[in-house]
C-alpha positions in Angstrom: 48.8 25.6 -9.4 50.6 22.4 -9.8 51.2 19.9 -12.6 48.3 17.6 -13.5 49.1 14.0 -12.6 49.2 11.5 -15.3 46.7 8.6 -15.4 46.3 5.4 -17.2 43.9 5.3 -20.1 40.9 3.1 -19.3 41.0 1.6 -22.8 44.7 1.1 -23.9 46.3 1.4 -20.4 48.9 4.0 -21.6 49.9 6.9 -19.5 48.3 10.3 -20.5 47.7 13.7 -19.2 43.9 14.1 -18.4 42.0 17.0 -20.1 39.2 18.8 -18.4 35.9 18.6 -20.3 33.4 20.9 -18.6 33.1 19.6 -15.1 34.5 16.2 -15.8 38.0 15.0 -16.5 38.9 12.7 -19.4 39.4 9.1 -18.6 40.9 8.0 -21.9 43.9 9.3 -23.9 42.1 9.9 -27.2 38.7 10.0 -28.8 39.4 6.6 -30.4 40.0 5.1 -27.0 37.0 6.9 -25.6 34.8 5.1 -28.2 36.5 1.7 -27.5 36.4 2.1 -23.7 33.8 -0.1 -22.0 30.9 1.9 -20.7 29.9 1.1 -17.2 26.1 1.2 -16.9 24.8 1.2 -13.4 21.8 -1.2 -13.1 18.8 0.8 -12.1 17.5 -0.3 -8.8 13.8 -0.9 -8.4 12.7 1.4 -5.6 11.1 -0.6 -2.8 7.8 0.8 -1.6 7.9 2.3 1.9 5.8 0.8 4.7 3.5 3.9 4.4 2.9 3.2 0.7 2.3 -0.5 1.3 -0.2 0.4 4.1 -2.1 2.5 1.6 -2.1 -0.3 -1.0 -3.2 -2.8 1.6 -6.0 -0.5 2.7 -7.3 -0.5 -0.9 -7.2 -4.3 -1.1 -8.6 -4.8 2.4 -11.4 -2.3 1.9 -12.5 -3.9 -1.4 -12.4 -7.3 0.4 -14.7 -6.1 3.1 -17.1 -4.5 0.5 -17.2 -7.8 -1.4 -17.7 -9.9 1.7 -20.8 -7.9 2.7 -22.2 -7.4 -0.9 -25.1 -9.5 -2.1 -24.0 -9.8 -5.7 -20.4 -8.6 -5.9 -21.5 -5.2 -7.2 -23.9 -3.8 -4.6 -23.8 -3.6 -0.8 -25.4 -1.4 1.8 -24.2 1.0 4.4 -23.8 -0.7 7.8 -25.2 2.2 9.7 -28.0 3.7 7.5 -28.7 0.8 5.1 -28.3 3.0 2.0 -27.6 0.9 -1.1 -24.0 1.5 -2.4 -22.3 0.4 -5.6 -18.8 -1.0 -5.0 -16.1 1.1 -6.7 -17.9 4.4 -6.4 -16.4 7.2 -4.3 -19.2 7.3 -1.7 -18.5 3.6 -0.7 -16.1 3.6 2.2 -14.7 1.0 4.6 -15.7 2.3 8.0 -14.3 1.4 11.4 -16.3 0.7 14.6 -13.8 2.9 16.5 -11.5 5.6 15.2 -8.6 4.0 13.5 -6.3 6.9 14.4 -6.9 6.3 18.2 -7.1 2.5 17.9 -4.3 1.5 15.5 -4.7 -2.2 16.1 -8.2 -2.2 14.5 -7.0 -0.7 11.2 -7.0 -4.0 9.3 -9.2 -6.0 11.7 -12.0 -7.7 9.7 -14.3 -7.7 12.7 -14.0 -3.9 13.0 -14.5 -2.8 9.4 -17.8 -2.7 7.5 -19.1 -0.8 4.5 -20.3 2.7 5.1 -21.5 5.5 2.9 -19.6 8.9 2.7 -22.3 10.6 4.8 -22.1 8.2 7.7 -18.3 7.7 7.6 -17.1 11.2 7.0 -19.9 13.7 7.7 -21.2 12.0 10.8 -17.8 10.8 12.1 -18.4 7.1 11.5 -21.6 7.0 13.6 -19.7 4.9 16.1 -22.5 4.4 18.6 -24.9 3.0 16.0 -22.0 1.0 14.4 -21.0 -0.6 17.7 -24.5 -1.5 18.7 -25.1 -3.3 15.4 -21.6 -4.9 15.6 -22.3 -6.2 19.1 -25.4 -7.9 17.8 -23.6 -9.3 14.8 -20.4 -10.7 16.2 -21.4 -11.2 19.8 -20.5 -9.4 23.0 -17.5 -11.6 23.8 -15.9 -11.1 20.4 -16.6 -7.4 20.5 -15.1 -7.1 24.1 -12.0 -9.0 23.0 -11.6 -6.6 20.1 -12.2 -3.6 22.3 -9.7 -4.8 25.0 -6.9 -5.2 22.4 -7.6 -2.0 20.4 -4.7 0.0 21.9 -2.0 -2.7 21.3 0.7 -1.3 19.0 2.2 -3.9 16.8 5.0 -2.7 14.5 4.3 -4.1 11.0 7.2 -4.4 8.5 7.1 -4.3 4.7 6.9 -8.0 4.4 3.8 -8.2 6.6 2.1 -5.6 4.3 3.2 -7.4 1.1 1.8 -10.8 2.4 -1.5 -9.2 3.4 -1.8 -7.4 0.0 -1.3 -10.7 -1.7 -3.7 -12.5 0.5 -6.5 -9.9 0.2 -6.0 -9.6 -3.6 -6.4 -13.3 -4.0 -9.4 -13.4 -1.7 -11.1 -10.6 -3.7 -10.7 -12.6 -6.9 -12.2 -15.7 -5.3 -15.1 -13.8 -3.8 -15.9 -12.1 -7.1 -15.9 -15.5 -8.9 -18.3 -16.9 -6.2 -20.6 -13.9 -6.3 -20.7 -14.0 -10.1 -21.7 -17.7 -10.1 -24.5 -17.1 -7.6 -26.1 -14.5 -9.8 
C-alpha cells in the first residue's frame, strides 16, 4: 500500500495526515479543530408529491364537492341510482361515474359524469351504468350527454400543477358550499 496523501485541515488550513475513523476519513487535524470546524447541514428538501398522489388528493376533494353539490343540507344526500339516503363522510357514500373511469379517463374529473352513489350500486352492482346514464340523459340533456360521450376517450396528460390548481379550486368550493348549505338550514 502507498503513503496517505496529506490534506488541508478544514478548520485551520494546516497540512495533516488524515486518520481513518470507521468508514470515514478525518477532515480536520485535531479534535479541537473538529469542534471548531463549520458543520455543513444540508437543507432538507420537501418532497414534492407525485402526479399519482395528487390525483388521489384531487379525487377526495372532487368527490366531496360532488356530494355537497347534490346534498340537501350539506350533510345528507341520496344515491343517484337507487335513491338511498346517504350521510356525507361515511364509507358507503361514493362518487360514482356514468361510465367506467378506467376505460374513459377523460371523465375522471368531469362534473357532468360524477354523481353520489352508495357502495352497493357503485361497487357491488358495477356502477349500474344503464340506470345511471338514463337518469343522466334526463338531467343534463341528450346533447350534453352526447358531447361528454363523444369526448370520453380523449387522453389529456395532466401535470402536477393542473392537479394542484384543481385541488385548491375544489377545496375552496367545498368551503363555500358548506357555508351556503348551513345558512339555508
